[in-house]
C-alpha atoms as an extended CHARMM CRD file, in Angstrom:
* protein
*
       170  EXT
         1         1  MET       CA              3.3100000000      -41.0730000000      -45.7220000000  PROA      1               0.0000000000
         2         2  SER       CA              3.2930000000      -37.5780000000      -47.0550000000  PROA      2               0.0000000000
         3         3  LEU       CA              4.2180000000      -34.5840000000      -44.9760000000  PROA      3               0.0000000000
         4         4  GLU       CA              0.7120000000      -33.1280000000      -45.1540000000  PROA      4               0.0000000000
         5         5  ILE       CA             -0.8680000000      -36.3530000000      -43.7410000000  PROA      5               0.0000000000
         6         6  MET       CA              1.7770000000      -36.3870000000      -40.9490000000  PROA      6               0.0000000000
         7         7  ASN       CA              0.9610000000      -32.7430000000      -40.0830000000  PROA      7               0.0000000000
         8         8  GLU       CA             -2.7790000000      -33.5690000000      -39.9490000000  PROA      8               0.0000000000
         9         9  ILE       CA             -2.1530000000      -36.5390000000      -37.6740000000  PROA      9               0.0000000000
        10        10  ILE       CA              0.0230000000      -34.3980000000      -35.3910000000  PROA      10              0.0000000000
        11        11  PHE       CA             -2.6980000000      -31.7320000000      -35.3790000000  PROA      11              0.0000000000
        12        12  TRP       CA             -5.2990000000      -34.3480000000      -34.5050000000  PROA      12              0.0000000000
        13        13  ILE       CA             -3.1440000000      -35.6700000000      -31.6130000000  PROA      13              0.0000000000
        14        14  TYR       CA             -2.7850000000      -32.0620000000      -30.3530000000  PROA      14              0.0000000000
        15        15  CYS       CA             -6.5680000000      -31.7280000000      -30.4760000000  PROA      15              0.0000000000
        16        16  LEU       CA             -6.9650000000      -35.0800000000      -28.6330000000  PROA      16              0.0000000000
        17        17  LEU       CA             -4.5670000000      -33.8710000000      -25.8820000000  PROA      17              0.0000000000
        18        18  THR       CA             -6.2640000000      -30.5240000000      -25.6900000000  PROA      18              0.0000000000
        19        19  GLY       CA             -9.6110000000      -32.2160000000      -25.1640000000  PROA      19              0.0000000000
        20        20  ILE       CA             -8.0680000000      -34.2800000000      -22.3580000000  PROA      20              0.0000000000
        21        21  ALA       CA             -6.5300000000      -31.1000000000      -20.8260000000  PROA      21              0.0000000000
        22        22  ILE       CA             -9.8460000000      -29.2450000000      -20.9890000000  PROA      22              0.0000000000
        23        23  THR       CA            -11.5980000000      -32.0620000000      -19.1850000000  PROA      23              0.0000000000
        24        24  ILE       CA             -8.8760000000      -32.2840000000      -16.5430000000  PROA      24              0.0000000000
        25        25  VAL       CA             -9.1790000000      -28.5490000000      -15.8070000000  PROA      25              0.0000000000
        26        26  TYR       CA            -12.9570000000      -28.7690000000      -15.5400000000  PROA      26              0.0000000000
        27        27  ASP       CA            -12.6700000000      -31.7910000000      -13.2410000000  PROA      27              0.0000000000
        28        28  GLY       CA            -10.3280000000      -29.6930000000      -11.0990000000  PROA      28              0.0000000000
        29        29  LEU       CA            -13.0550000000      -27.1110000000      -10.8630000000  PROA      29              0.0000000000
        30        30  ARG       CA            -15.5020000000      -29.8750000000       -9.8710000000  PROA      30              0.0000000000
        31        31  VAL       CA            -13.1190000000      -31.0960000000       -7.1650000000  PROA      31              0.0000000000
        32        32  VAL       CA            -12.7800000000      -27.5660000000       -5.7350000000  PROA      32              0.0000000000
        33        33  ARG       CA            -16.5650000000      -27.1390000000       -5.7590000000  PROA      33              0.0000000000
        34        34  ARG       CA            -17.0300000000      -30.4220000000       -3.8760000000  PROA      34              0.0000000000
        35        35  VAL       CA            -14.4100000000      -29.5050000000       -1.2430000000  PROA      35              0.0000000000
        36        36  ILE       CA            -15.3820000000      -25.8390000000       -0.7950000000  PROA      36              0.0000000000
        37        37  LYS       CA            -19.0520000000      -25.0720000000       -1.2600000000  PROA      37              0.0000000000
        38        38  HSD       CA            -19.6770000000      -22.1580000000       -3.6730000000  PROA      38              0.0000000000
        39        39  PRO       CA            -22.6600000000      -19.8480000000       -4.1100000000  PROA      39              0.0000000000
        40        40  TYR       CA            -24.3360000000      -20.1330000000       -7.5020000000  PROA      40              0.0000000000
        41        41  MET       CA            -23.0280000000      -16.7890000000       -8.6530000000  PROA      41              0.0000000000
        42        42  VAL       CA            -19.4410000000      -17.8450000000       -8.0280000000  PROA      42              0.0000000000
        43        43  ILE       CA            -20.0410000000      -21.0820000000       -9.9070000000  PROA      43              0.0000000000
        44        44  ALA       CA            -21.4520000000      -19.1240000000      -12.8710000000  PROA      44              0.0000000000
        45        45  LEU       CA            -18.4580000000      -16.8120000000      -12.8440000000  PROA      45              0.0000000000
        46        46  GLU       CA            -16.0420000000      -19.7890000000      -12.6750000000  PROA      46              0.0000000000
        47        47  ASP       CA            -17.8530000000      -21.3630000000      -15.6160000000  PROA      47              0.0000000000
        48        48  CYS       CA            -17.6500000000      -18.2120000000      -17.6650000000  PROA      48              0.0000000000
        49        49  LEU       CA            -13.9330000000      -17.8160000000      -16.9820000000  PROA      49              0.0000000000
        50        50  PHE       CA            -13.3890000000      -21.4700000000      -17.7710000000  PROA      50              0.0000000000
        51        51  TRP       CA            -15.0610000000      -21.0950000000      -21.1550000000  PROA      51              0.0000000000
        52        52  VAL       CA            -13.1200000000      -17.9160000000      -21.9090000000  PROA      52              0.0000000000
        53        53  PHE       CA             -9.9710000000      -19.8750000000      -21.1400000000  PROA      53              0.0000000000
        54        54  VAL       CA            -11.0920000000      -22.7490000000      -23.3350000000  PROA      54              0.0000000000
        55        55  SER       CA            -11.9920000000      -20.4090000000      -26.1600000000  PROA      55              0.0000000000
        56        56  ILE       CA             -8.5520000000      -18.7230000000      -26.0730000000  PROA      56              0.0000000000
        57        57  LEU       CA             -6.8220000000      -22.0840000000      -25.8790000000  PROA      57              0.0000000000
        58        58  LEU       CA             -8.7180000000      -23.4690000000      -28.8720000000  PROA      58              0.0000000000
        59        59  PHE       CA             -8.1730000000      -20.2850000000      -30.8460000000  PROA      59              0.0000000000
        60        60  LEU       CA             -4.4350000000      -20.4800000000      -30.2050000000  PROA      60              0.0000000000
        61        61  LEU       CA             -4.3890000000      -24.1910000000      -31.1140000000  PROA      61              0.0000000000
        62        62  LEU       CA             -6.2400000000      -23.6330000000      -34.4030000000  PROA      62              0.0000000000
        63        63  TYR       CA             -4.2160000000      -20.5110000000      -35.2000000000  PROA      63              0.0000000000
        64        64  HSD       CA             -0.7890000000      -22.1120000000      -34.6930000000  PROA      64              0.0000000000
        65        65  MET       CA             -1.4870000000      -25.6080000000      -35.8970000000  PROA      65              0.0000000000
        66        66  ASN       CA             -3.9930000000      -25.1270000000      -38.7510000000  PROA      66              0.0000000000
        67        67  ASN       CA             -3.7190000000      -21.4720000000      -39.7470000000  PROA      67              0.0000000000
        68        68  GLY       CA             -6.9690000000      -20.6290000000      -37.9490000000  PROA      68              0.0000000000
        69        69  THR       CA             -9.0780000000      -23.0090000000      -40.0290000000  PROA      69              0.0000000000
        70        70  LEU       CA            -11.6760000000      -24.9910000000      -38.1740000000  PROA      70              0.0000000000
        71        71  ARG       CA            -11.7810000000      -28.5530000000      -39.3910000000  PROA      71              0.0000000000
        72        72  TRP       CA            -14.3300000000      -31.2300000000      -38.3770000000  PROA      72              0.0000000000
        73        73  PHE       CA            -11.6360000000      -33.7290000000      -37.5660000000  PROA      73              0.0000000000
        74        74  ALA       CA            -10.2000000000      -31.1810000000      -35.1110000000  PROA      74              0.0000000000
        75        75  VAL       CA            -13.5630000000      -30.9290000000      -33.3590000000  PROA      75              0.0000000000
        76        76  PHE       CA            -13.7940000000      -34.7580000000      -33.4460000000  PROA      76              0.0000000000
        77        77  GLY       CA            -10.2710000000      -34.9030000000      -31.9060000000  PROA      77              0.0000000000
        78        78  LEU       CA            -11.3040000000      -32.5370000000      -29.0580000000  PROA      78              0.0000000000
        79        79  PHE       CA            -14.4340000000      -34.5300000000      -28.2880000000  PROA      79              0.0000000000
        80        80  ALA       CA            -12.5340000000      -37.8120000000      -28.6330000000  PROA      80              0.0000000000
        81        81  GLY       CA            -10.0170000000      -36.5910000000      -26.0280000000  PROA      81              0.0000000000
        82        82  MET       CA            -12.8030000000      -35.5100000000      -23.6710000000  PROA      82              0.0000000000
        83        83  LEU       CA            -14.6240000000      -38.8170000000      -24.0570000000  PROA      83              0.0000000000
        84        84  LEU       CA            -11.4080000000      -40.8820000000      -23.7370000000  PROA      84              0.0000000000
        85        85  TYR       CA            -10.5960000000      -39.1430000000      -20.4190000000  PROA      85              0.0000000000
        86        86  LYS       CA            -14.1570000000      -39.5430000000      -19.1180000000  PROA      86              0.0000000000
        87        87  LYS       CA            -14.2560000000      -43.2760000000      -20.0940000000  PROA      87              0.0000000000
        88        88  ILE       CA            -10.8810000000      -44.0360000000      -18.4830000000  PROA      88              0.0000000000
        89        89  PHE       CA            -11.1060000000      -41.9320000000      -15.3630000000  PROA      89              0.0000000000
        90        90  GLY       CA            -14.7990000000      -40.9680000000      -15.2610000000  PROA      90              0.0000000000
        91        91  ASP       CA            -15.9700000000      -39.5980000000      -12.0060000000  PROA      91              0.0000000000
        92        92  PHE       CA            -13.5740000000      -41.7980000000      -10.0370000000  PROA      92              0.0000000000
        93        93  LEU       CA            -10.8070000000      -39.2000000000      -10.1280000000  PROA      93              0.0000000000
        94        94  VAL       CA            -13.1550000000      -36.3810000000       -9.0600000000  PROA      94              0.0000000000
        95        95  ILE       CA            -14.6010000000      -38.4460000000       -6.1890000000  PROA      95              0.0000000000
        96        96  PHE       CA            -11.0850000000      -39.6450000000       -5.1110000000  PROA      96              0.0000000000
        97        97  MET       CA             -9.4380000000      -36.1620000000       -5.2680000000  PROA      97              0.0000000000
        98        98  SER       CA            -12.3220000000      -34.4260000000       -3.5380000000  PROA      98              0.0000000000
        99        99  THR       CA            -12.2580000000      -37.0300000000       -0.7510000000  PROA      99              0.0000000000
       100       100  VAL       CA             -8.5050000000      -36.7100000000       -0.2950000000  PROA      100             0.0000000000
       101       101  LEU       CA             -8.5190000000      -32.8720000000       -0.5060000000  PROA      101             0.0000000000
       102       102  GLY       CA            -11.5760000000      -32.7140000000        1.7750000000  PROA      102             0.0000000000
       103       103  ARG       CA             -9.7540000000      -34.7820000000        4.4270000000  PROA      103             0.0000000000
       104       104  ILE       CA             -6.5890000000      -32.7270000000        4.1210000000  PROA      104             0.0000000000
       105       105  LEU       CA             -8.5940000000      -29.5060000000        4.3750000000  PROA      105             0.0000000000
       106       106  HSD       CA            -10.4540000000      -30.8580000000        7.4000000000  PROA      106             0.0000000000
       107       107  LEU       CA             -7.1250000000      -31.7420000000        9.0260000000  PROA      107             0.0000000000
       108       108  VAL       CA             -5.6180000000      -28.3420000000        8.2470000000  PROA      108             0.0000000000
       109       109  VAL       CA             -8.6940000000      -26.5840000000        9.6350000000  PROA      109             0.0000000000
       110       110  ALA       CA             -8.5230000000      -28.6810000000       12.8010000000  PROA      110             0.0000000000
       111       111  VAL       CA             -4.8240000000      -27.9540000000       13.2390000000  PROA      111             0.0000000000
       112       112  VAL       CA             -5.2520000000      -24.2090000000       12.6240000000  PROA      112             0.0000000000
       113       113  GLU       CA             -8.5450000000      -23.8950000000       14.4970000000  PROA      113             0.0000000000
       114       114  THR       CA             -7.2240000000      -25.0460000000       17.8770000000  PROA      114             0.0000000000
       115       115  PRO       CA             -4.5420000000      -22.3580000000       18.2710000000  PROA      115             0.0000000000
       116       116  LEU       CA             -7.0290000000      -19.7590000000       16.9130000000  PROA      116             0.0000000000
       117       117  LYS       CA             -9.5420000000      -20.7340000000       19.5760000000  PROA      117             0.0000000000
       118       118  LEU       CA             -6.8610000000      -20.2890000000       22.2310000000  PROA      118             0.0000000000
       119       119  VAL       CA             -5.8660000000      -16.8660000000       20.8210000000  PROA      119             0.0000000000
       120       120  LYS       CA             -9.5150000000      -15.8770000000       20.6300000000  PROA      120             0.0000000000
       121       121  ALA       CA            -10.1540000000      -16.9180000000       24.2500000000  PROA      121             0.0000000000
       122       122  ALA       CA             -7.0290000000      -15.0130000000       25.4030000000  PROA      122             0.0000000000
       123       123  PHE       CA             -8.1350000000      -11.9730000000       23.4040000000  PROA      123             0.0000000000
       124       124  ILE       CA            -11.6090000000      -12.0410000000       24.9290000000  PROA      124             0.0000000000
       125       125  LYS       CA            -10.1990000000      -12.5280000000       28.4180000000  PROA      125             0.0000000000
       126       126  GLY       CA             -7.8030000000       -9.5880000000       27.8870000000  PROA      126             0.0000000000
       127       127  PHE       CA            -10.6090000000       -7.4510000000       26.4360000000  PROA      127             0.0000000000
       128       128  ARG       CA            -12.8110000000       -8.1460000000       29.4250000000  PROA      128             0.0000000000
       129       129  ALA       CA             -9.9650000000       -7.3410000000       31.8590000000  PROA      129             0.0000000000
       130       130  ALA       CA             -9.2630000000       -4.1040000000       29.9710000000  PROA      130             0.0000000000
       131       131  GLU       CA            -12.9490000000       -3.3260000000       30.0540000000  PROA      131             0.0000000000
       132       132  ARG       CA            -13.0950000000       -3.8060000000       33.8220000000  PROA      132             0.0000000000
       133       133  ALA       CA             -9.9560000000       -1.6900000000       34.2100000000  PROA      133             0.0000000000
       134       134  GLY       CA            -11.4380000000        0.8970000000       31.9350000000  PROA      134             0.0000000000
       135       135  CYS       CA            -14.5930000000        1.0220000000       34.0810000000  PROA      135             0.0000000000
       136       136  GLY       CA            -12.5160000000        1.5400000000       37.2580000000  PROA      136             0.0000000000
       137       137  LEU       CA            -10.4820000000        4.2180000000       35.4720000000  PROA      137             0.0000000000
       138       138  LYS       CA            -13.6670000000        5.8880000000       34.3010000000  PROA      138             0.0000000000
       139       139  ASN       CA            -15.0460000000        5.9010000000       37.8400000000  PROA      139             0.0000000000
       140       140  LYS       CA            -11.7710000000        7.3080000000       39.1480000000  PROA      140             0.0000000000
       141       141  LEU       CA            -11.6710000000       10.0100000000       36.4730000000  PROA      141             0.0000000000
       142       142  THR       CA            -15.2900000000       10.9170000000       37.0630000000  PROA      142             0.0000000000
       143       143  GLY       CA            -14.5500000000       11.2740000000       40.7850000000  PROA      143             0.0000000000
       144       144  ASN       CA            -11.4890000000       13.3980000000       40.0100000000  PROA      144             0.0000000000
       145       145  ILE       CA            -13.4600000000       15.5960000000       37.6710000000  PROA      145             0.0000000000
       146       146  LYS       CA            -16.1020000000       16.1270000000       40.3810000000  PROA      146             0.0000000000
       147       147  GLU       CA            -13.3520000000       17.0980000000       42.8490000000  PROA      147             0.0000000000
       148       148  VAL       CA            -11.8380000000       19.5470000000       40.3410000000  PROA      148             0.0000000000
       149       149  LYS       CA            -15.2790000000       21.0890000000       39.7530000000  PROA      149             0.0000000000
       150       150  ILE       CA            -15.8360000000       21.4510000000       43.5240000000  PROA      150             0.0000000000
       151       151  VAL       CA            -12.4080000000       23.0780000000       43.9490000000  PROA      151             0.0000000000
       152       152  LEU       CA            -13.0370000000       25.4410000000       41.0470000000  PROA      152             0.0000000000
       153       153  CYS       CA            -16.4490000000       26.3580000000       42.3400000000  PROA      153             0.0000000000
       154       154  LYS       CA            -15.0270000000       27.0550000000       45.8170000000  PROA      154             0.0000000000
       155       155  ARG       CA            -12.2580000000       29.1170000000       44.2230000000  PROA      155             0.0000000000
       156       156  ASN       CA            -14.7690000000       31.0920000000       42.1550000000  PROA      156             0.0000000000
       157       157  ASN       CA            -16.9260000000       31.6470000000       45.2520000000  PROA      157             0.0000000000
       158       158  VAL       CA            -13.8760000000       32.8500000000       47.2020000000  PROA      158             0.0000000000
       159       159  LYS       CA            -12.8810000000       35.2100000000       44.3740000000  PROA      159             0.0000000000
       160       160  LYS       CA            -16.4470000000       36.5510000000       44.1130000000  PROA      160             0.0000000000
       161       161  ARG       CA            -16.6080000000       37.0010000000       47.8830000000  PROA      161             0.0000000000
       162       162  ASP       CA            -13.1990000000       38.7570000000       47.9350000000  PROA      162             0.0000000000
       163       163  GLN       CA            -14.2160000000       40.9850000000       45.0260000000  PROA      163             0.0000000000
       164       164  HSD       CA            -17.4860000000       41.7580000000       46.6190000000  PROA      164             0.0000000000
       165       165  GLU       CA            -15.7740000000       42.6460000000       49.9230000000  PROA      165             0.0000000000
       166       166  SER       CA            -13.2430000000       44.8110000000       48.1140000000  PROA      166             0.0000000000
       167       167  ASP       CA            -16.0490000000       46.6210000000       46.2630000000  PROA      167             0.0000000000
       168       168  GLU       CA            -17.8200000000       47.2940000000       49.5790000000  PROA      168             0.0000000000
       169       169  THR       CA            -14.7070000000       48.7150000000       51.2110000000  PROA      169             0.0000000000
       170       170  SER       CA            -13.9190000000       51.0090000000       48.3200000000  PROA      170             0.0000000000
């Protein structure tokens, strides 16, 4: 076989593998979306970022392997790789991985949630105790402020009376 034909076959195999890789990455996104529910705006953003990634990947593949020339057999290789992956694994891998990751996530949440509930309960109990102590402190301070005001008023009255008496004697 000539060197040019070998290069074309290698390029087609790279296109086939790239098609498989693109589908694997998108199935990874599908798994994440099944395990963790996303709002529609986040899904749209993920899709846009995915296609930007795919565009850059395909550009680099075509640039390095075929001098930037788009050939129909390259497009056929990409679609053949995607189709091959879908026919072999189909939705089985997405369902299996989302089930496994969903159960793992559920287990992790259950393990982490229990201590967090205890910490939350302790925090709330401490907050309520501090609030009660704060109310007692507030009442005490309010009483002390009233006493200080009474003492100051008495002192002012005594000073005024003394000043008034000294003015009368002079």
